[in-house]
C-alpha positions in Angstrom: 61.4 -11.5 218.6 64.1 -8.9 219.0 64.8 -8.3 222.6 66.0 -4.9 223.8 67.6 -4.1 227.3 64.2 -2.7 228.4 62.1 -5.6 227.2 60.0 -7.3 229.9 58.1 -10.1 228.1 55.7 -12.7 229.4 54.9 -15.8 227.3 51.8 -17.5 228.6 49.7 -20.6 227.7 48.3 -23.7 229.1 50.0 -27.0 228.4 50.2 -28.2 224.8 49.2 -24.9 223.2 52.7 -24.0 221.7 54.3 -21.8 224.5 57.4 -23.8 224.9 58.0 -24.1 221.2 57.7 -20.3 220.8 60.1 -19.5 223.7 62.7 -22.0 222.3 62.5 -21.1 218.7 61.6 -17.5 218.6 63.2 -16.2 221.8 66.2 -18.4 222.9 67.5 -19.5 219.6 67.6 -15.9 218.3 69.3 -14.5 221.4 72.9 -13.6 220.9 73.6 -14.1 224.6 71.2 -15.7 227.0 70.7 -17.6 230.2 67.7 -19.8 231.0 66.5 -20.7 234.4 65.8 -24.3 233.3 63.9 -26.3 236.1 63.2 -29.3 233.9 66.4 -29.4 231.9 64.5 -28.9 228.6 66.4 -26.1 226.9 70.1 -27.2 226.5 69.7 -29.7 223.5 67.0 -28.1 221.4 68.4 -24.6 221.8 72.2 -25.6 221.6 72.9 -24.2 225.2 75.6 -25.1 227.6 73.8 -26.9 230.5 75.2 -26.1 234.0 74.0 -26.7 237.5 73.2 -23.7 239.6 76.1 -24.6 241.9 78.4 -24.5 238.9 77.1 -21.1 237.9 77.5 -19.7 241.4 80.9 -21.0 241.7 82.0 -19.9 238.1 80.3 -16.4 237.9 82.6 -15.6 235.0 80.4 -17.8 232.9 77.8 -15.0 232.8 80.5 -12.5 231.5 81.5 -14.6 228.5 80.9 -12.8 225.2 79.2 -15.9 223.8 77.2 -16.8 227.0 74.4 -19.3 226.2 73.5 -21.2 229.3 70.7 -23.4 230.7 71.0 -23.3 234.4 69.4 -26.3 236.1 68.8 -26.1 239.8 68.6 -29.0 242.2 65.5 -28.9 244.4 63.1 -31.1 246.5 60.5 -28.5 247.5 59.4 -25.0 246.4 61.3 -23.3 249.4 64.5 -24.8 248.3 63.8 -23.8 244.7 63.1 -20.3 245.8 66.3 -20.1 247.8 68.3 -21.2 244.7 66.5 -18.7 242.6 67.3 -15.9 245.0 71.0 -16.8 244.6 70.6 -16.9 240.9 69.2 -13.4 240.7 72.0 -12.2 242.9 74.5 -13.7 240.5 72.8 -12.0 237.7 72.9 -8.6 239.5 76.5 -8.9 240.2 77.6 -9.9 236.7 78.0 -6.4 235.4 77.1 -7.1 231.8 78.9 -5.0 229.1 76.4 -6.2 226.5 72.8 -7.5 226.5 72.0 -10.9 227.9 68.6 -12.2 227.7 67.3 -13.9 230.9 64.5 -16.5 230.5 62.7 -17.7 233.7 60.8 -21.0 232.8 58.0 -22.4 234.9 57.5 -19.1 236.9 54.6 -20.8 238.7 56.9 -23.1 240.6 58.6 -20.1 242.3 55.4 -18.8 243.8 54.8 -17.5 246.5 58.2 -18.0 248.1 60.2 -16.0 245.4 57.6 -13.3 244.6 59.9 -10.5 245.8 62.8 -11.8 243.6 60.4 -12.0 240.5 59.1 -8.5 241.0 62.6 -7.1 241.6 63.9 -8.8 238.5 61.0 -7.4 236.4 61.6 -3.9 237.8 65.5 -3.8 237.6 66.6 -6.2 234.8 66.6 -3.4 232.2 69.3 -1.6 234.4 71.5 -4.7 234.3 71.3 -4.9 230.3 69.2 -8.0 230.6 65.9 -8.2 228.7 63.6 -10.5 230.7 61.2 -13.3 229.5 58.9 -14.8 232.1 57.2 -18.1 231.0 54.2 -19.4 232.7 51.3 -21.5 232.1 48.7 -19.1 233.5 48.7 -15.3 233.9 48.0 -15.6 237.6 51.2 -17.5 238.1 53.0 -14.1 237.6 53.0 -11.9 240.7 50.9 -8.8 240.2 53.9 -6.6 240.7 55.8 -8.4 237.9 52.7 -8.2 235.6 52.6 -4.5 236.1 56.1 -4.3 234.7 55.5 -6.1 231.4 56.1 -4.3 228.2 55.1 -7.2 225.9 52.7 -10.2 226.5 52.4 -13.1 224.2 49.5 -15.3 225.2 48.5 -18.7 223.9 45.2 -20.0 225.1 44.1 -19.4 228.7 40.8 -20.8 229.9 40.5 -20.0 233.6 38.2 -17.0 234.4 40.8 -15.7 236.9 43.5 -15.7 234.2 41.3 -13.9 231.7 40.5 -11.3 234.3 44.2 -10.8 235.1 44.9 -10.4 231.4 42.0 -8.1 231.0 43.5 -5.6 233.4 46.6 -5.4 231.2 45.6 -6.1 227.6 41.9 -5.2 227.6 38.7 -7.2 228.0 38.2 -7.7 224.2 41.7 -9.1 223.7 41.7 -11.2 226.7 38.5 -12.8 225.5 40.2 -13.6 222.2 42.8 -15.5 224.3 40.2 -17.7 225.7 39.2 -18.8 222.3 42.5 -19.4 220.7 43.3 -22.7 218.9 46.5 -24.7 219.4 49.7 -22.8 218.3 47.8 -19.5 217.8 48.6 -16.5 220.2 47.8 -12.8 220.8 50.4 -10.2 221.2 50.0 -7.1 223.3 52.6 -4.3 223.6 52.8 -1.4 226.2 53.6 1.0 223.3 50.5 0.0 221.5 48.4 0.6 224.6 50.0 3.9 225.2 49.2 5.0 221.6 45.6 3.9 221.9 45.3 5.9 225.1 46.6 9.0 223.4 44.2 8.6 220.5 41.4 8.3 223.0 42.5 11.4 224.8 42.5 13.4 221.6 38.9 12.6 220.9 
């Protein structure tokens, strides 16, 4: 998938549906420059990224300015509050990095950041395009994304979701019919929704 500065993409799917494979092979590997918030240290080897700790990144902010930046940032944490504090510092480092060219930002396991980092997630979804950072939020469930961040999404790629609450959350964004298709997807199958598509459909409806 081609990422532009203004891209705000969510990749959703319960465990073992193909979500992680999609992110690694269709997003991270194809990005010219990227940084992954990699809580479980799963991206460096399969995606050929340089793995650094969060402390290393914060002490060497020039890593983000590298013209060939491809990083997996692994935070150390013992509880959700500590993880959220680290994420807050991570977002601040992104904001201060002053990118001269696009750098994709992939946030894995968004659900682990809630609710303590909701404000940072929403701010990142709202502001990342101004920092030349296309954003990818990865979560097992739609409701793991803060509502304010969901509202900013321009693209949603959803593998199977089977919780009624998640289907309802998706319905608000992609429509009830498509959300119901998500509930019936087989392994490795997914549904794609784009904001542009929705706007075109709305315009067609207004012309009737």
